[in-house]
Residue frames as a rotation matrix with the C-alpha (Angstrom) as fourth column:
UNK 1
-0.628 0.685 0.370 138.16
0.188 0.595 -0.782 86.91
-0.756 -0.421 -0.502 136.67
UNK 2
0.266 0.762 -0.591 136.26
-0.454 -0.442 -0.774 88.84
-0.851 0.474 0.229 133.99
UNK 3
-0.224 -0.441 -0.869 138.45
-0.975 0.112 0.194 87.46
0.011 0.890 -0.455 131.20
UNK 4
-0.967 -0.126 0.220 137.90
-0.162 0.974 -0.155 83.96
-0.195 -0.186 -0.963 132.52
UNK 5
-0.233 0.961 0.148 134.09
0.191 0.194 -0.962 84.37
-0.953 -0.196 -0.229 132.55
UNK 6
0.292 0.305 -0.907 134.08
-0.732 -0.539 -0.417 86.03
-0.616 0.785 0.066 129.13
UNK 7
-0.589 -0.616 -0.522 136.23
-0.808 0.466 0.361 83.33
0.021 0.634 -0.773 127.57
UNK 8
-0.953 0.191 0.234 134.14
0.137 0.964 -0.229 80.45
-0.270 -0.186 -0.945 128.87
UNK 9
0.000 0.986 -0.166 130.80
0.019 -0.166 -0.986 82.08
-1.000 -0.004 -0.019 128.12
UNK 10
0.137 -0.027 -0.990 131.94
-0.934 -0.337 -0.120 82.68
-0.330 0.941 -0.071 124.52
UNK 11
-0.839 -0.502 -0.212 133.24
-0.541 0.812 0.219 79.13
0.062 0.298 -0.952 124.32
UNK 12
-0.670 0.661 0.336 129.93
0.265 0.637 -0.724 77.80
-0.693 -0.396 -0.602 125.63
UNK 13
0.226 0.812 -0.538 127.86
-0.291 -0.471 -0.833 79.97
-0.930 0.345 0.130 123.26
UNK 14
-0.210 -0.379 -0.901 129.87
-0.963 -0.081 0.258 78.94
-0.171 0.922 -0.348 120.21
UNK 15
-0.939 -0.079 0.336 128.79
-0.074 0.997 0.029 75.33
-0.337 0.002 -0.941 120.77
UNK 16
-0.066 0.989 0.133 125.18
0.402 0.148 -0.904 76.22
-0.913 -0.006 -0.407 120.08
UNK 17
-0.622 -0.248 0.743 124.57
0.767 -0.001 0.641 76.49
-0.158 0.969 0.191 116.34
UNK 18
0.386 0.833 0.396 121.56
0.865 -0.476 0.158 78.83
0.320 0.282 -0.905 116.59
UNK 19
0.649 -0.231 -0.725 123.58
0.343 -0.762 0.550 81.32
-0.680 -0.605 -0.415 118.61
UNK 20
-0.497 -0.862 0.103 126.24
0.432 -0.143 0.891 81.36
-0.753 0.487 0.443 115.91
UNK 21
-0.355 0.426 0.833 123.58
0.907 -0.059 0.417 81.97
0.227 0.903 -0.365 113.26
UNK 22
0.636 0.768 0.079 121.65
0.726 -0.629 0.276 84.73
0.261 -0.118 -0.958 115.02
UNK 23
0.696 -0.388 -0.604 124.68
0.236 -0.672 0.702 86.55
-0.678 -0.631 -0.376 116.42
UNK 24
-0.318 -0.931 -0.179 127.10
0.020 -0.196 0.980 86.28
-0.948 0.308 0.081 113.51
UNK 25
-0.774 -0.064 0.630 125.63
0.579 0.333 0.744 85.13
-0.257 0.941 -0.221 110.22
UNK 26
0.175 0.965 0.194 122.18
0.979 -0.149 -0.140 86.78
-0.106 0.215 -0.971 110.27
UNK 27
0.531 0.038 -0.846 123.41
0.187 -0.979 0.074 90.39
-0.826 -0.198 -0.528 110.79
UNK 28
-0.569 -0.793 -0.216 125.95
-0.109 -0.188 0.976 90.00
-0.815 0.579 0.021 107.99
UNK 29
-0.673 0.391 0.628 123.37
0.735 0.450 0.507 88.57
-0.085 0.803 -0.590 105.58
UNK 30
0.395 0.886 -0.242 120.77
0.860 -0.449 -0.242 91.19
-0.323 -0.112 -0.940 106.55
UNK 31
0.265 -0.360 -0.894 123.17
-0.041 -0.931 0.363 94.09
-0.963 -0.060 -0.262 106.10
UNK 32
-0.804 -0.560 0.199 124.30
0.129 0.162 0.978 92.70
-0.580 0.813 -0.058 102.75
UNK 33
-0.350 0.759 0.549 120.75
0.937 0.268 0.225 92.39
0.024 0.593 -0.805 101.42
UNK 34
0.581 0.587 -0.564 119.79
0.630 -0.763 -0.145 95.85
-0.516 -0.271 -0.813 102.69
UNK 35
-0.141 -0.702 -0.698 122.86
-0.119 -0.688 0.716 97.46
-0.983 0.184 0.014 101.15
UNK 36
-0.876 -0.112 0.469 122.04
0.415 0.320 0.852 95.82
-0.245 0.941 -0.234 97.81
UNK 37
-0.043 0.971 0.235 118.36
0.999 0.038 0.027 96.79
0.017 0.236 -0.972 97.97
UNK 38
0.789 0.397 -0.469 118.93
0.481 -0.874 0.070 100.40
-0.382 -0.280 -0.881 99.06
UNK 39
-0.149 -0.979 0.141 122.04
0.860 -0.058 0.507 101.06
-0.489 0.196 0.850 97.02
UNK 40
-0.674 -0.162 0.721 120.62
0.647 -0.600 0.470 103.65
0.356 0.783 0.509 94.61
UNK 41
0.293 0.905 -0.310 118.17
0.952 -0.244 0.187 105.38
0.093 -0.349 -0.932 96.92
UNK 42
0.191 -0.265 -0.945 120.34
0.433 -0.841 0.324 108.46
-0.881 -0.471 -0.045 97.46
UNK 43
-0.796 -0.604 -0.029 121.15
0.206 -0.316 0.926 108.88
-0.568 0.732 0.376 93.78
UNK 44
-0.207 0.789 0.579 117.55
0.977 0.137 0.163 109.26
0.049 0.600 -0.799 92.62
UNK 45
-0.938 -0.230 -0.258 117.29
0.240 -0.971 -0.007 112.89
-0.249 -0.069 0.966 91.53
UNK 46
-0.700 0.712 -0.048 113.91
-0.474 -0.413 0.778 112.74
0.534 0.568 0.627 89.86
UNK 47
-0.592 0.682 0.429 110.52
-0.178 0.409 -0.895 112.01
-0.786 -0.606 -0.121 91.29
UNK 48
-0.962 0.237 0.139 108.48
0.216 0.339 0.916 110.14
0.169 0.910 -0.377 88.74
UNK 49
-0.548 0.836 0.020 104.96
-0.813 -0.526 -0.250 111.39
-0.198 -0.154 0.968 88.11
UNK 50
-0.911 0.364 0.195 102.10
0.375 0.927 0.022 108.95
-0.173 0.093 -0.981 88.30
UNK 51
-0.655 0.753 0.069 98.75
-0.499 -0.499 0.708 109.51
0.568 0.429 0.702 86.65
UNK 52
-0.893 0.447 0.046 95.72
0.225 0.535 -0.814 108.85
-0.389 -0.717 -0.578 88.84
UNK 53
-0.586 0.799 0.138 92.03
0.005 -0.166 0.986 108.59
0.810 0.579 0.094 88.09
UNK 54
-0.935 0.355 -0.025 89.44
-0.009 -0.094 -0.996 109.80
-0.355 -0.930 0.091 90.60
UNK 55
-0.640 0.747 0.180 85.88
0.613 0.355 0.706 108.69
0.463 0.562 -0.685 90.04
UNK 56
0.215 0.731 -0.648 84.18
0.962 -0.273 0.011 110.66
-0.169 -0.626 -0.762 92.81
UNK 57
0.244 -0.085 0.966 83.76
0.564 -0.798 -0.213 114.32
0.789 0.596 -0.146 91.79
UNK 58
0.959 0.110 0.261 83.95
-0.139 -0.622 0.771 115.65
0.247 -0.775 -0.581 95.36
UNK 59
0.590 -0.805 0.064 87.26
0.378 0.346 0.859 113.91
-0.714 -0.482 0.508 95.98
UNK 60
0.172 -0.498 0.850 88.44
0.973 -0.046 -0.224 115.05
0.151 0.866 0.477 92.55
UNK 61
0.705 0.141 0.696 87.88
0.133 -0.989 0.065 118.68
0.697 0.046 -0.715 93.59
UNK 62
0.913 -0.396 0.099 89.98
-0.163 -0.132 0.978 118.10
-0.374 -0.909 -0.185 96.71
UNK 63
0.314 -0.828 0.464 92.80
0.747 0.518 0.418 116.53
-0.586 0.215 0.781 94.68
UNK 64
0.307 -0.163 0.938 92.74
0.768 -0.539 -0.345 119.41
0.562 0.826 -0.040 92.19
UNK 65
0.911 0.056 0.408 92.93
-0.168 -0.854 0.492 121.90
0.376 -0.517 -0.769 95.06
UNK 66
0.699 -0.701 0.140 95.91
0.103 0.292 0.951 120.07
-0.708 -0.650 0.276 96.58
UNK 67
0.223 -0.612 0.759 97.60
0.952 0.303 -0.036 119.86
-0.209 0.731 0.650 93.18
UNK 68
0.521 0.030 0.853 97.19
0.442 -0.864 -0.240 123.58
0.730 0.502 -0.464 92.57
UNK 69
0.957 -0.189 0.220 98.52
-0.288 -0.530 0.798 124.42
-0.034 -0.827 -0.561 96.03
UNK 70
0.508 -0.810 0.293 101.62
0.486 0.551 0.678 122.29
-0.711 -0.202 0.674 95.39
UNK 71
0.307 -0.370 0.877 102.40
0.912 -0.147 -0.382 124.19
0.270 0.917 0.293 92.20
UNK 72
0.891 0.117 0.438 102.59
0.054 -0.987 0.155 127.53
0.450 -0.114 -0.886 94.02
């Protein structure tokens, strides 16, 4: 009975084009794009430094304090 219901529900769902897209094609396309986009994320050994400019002197003191604490 279960095989019968499964077979006919799959057969019925495959007639609807949006079901085919969202259940089959979209996950494959999404996983492909994500694997391409995040391919080199584990191989990045260096952290690139970025220069910043702080105009407010009070905030600048806080940033300098944080920077000095990170060096320790």
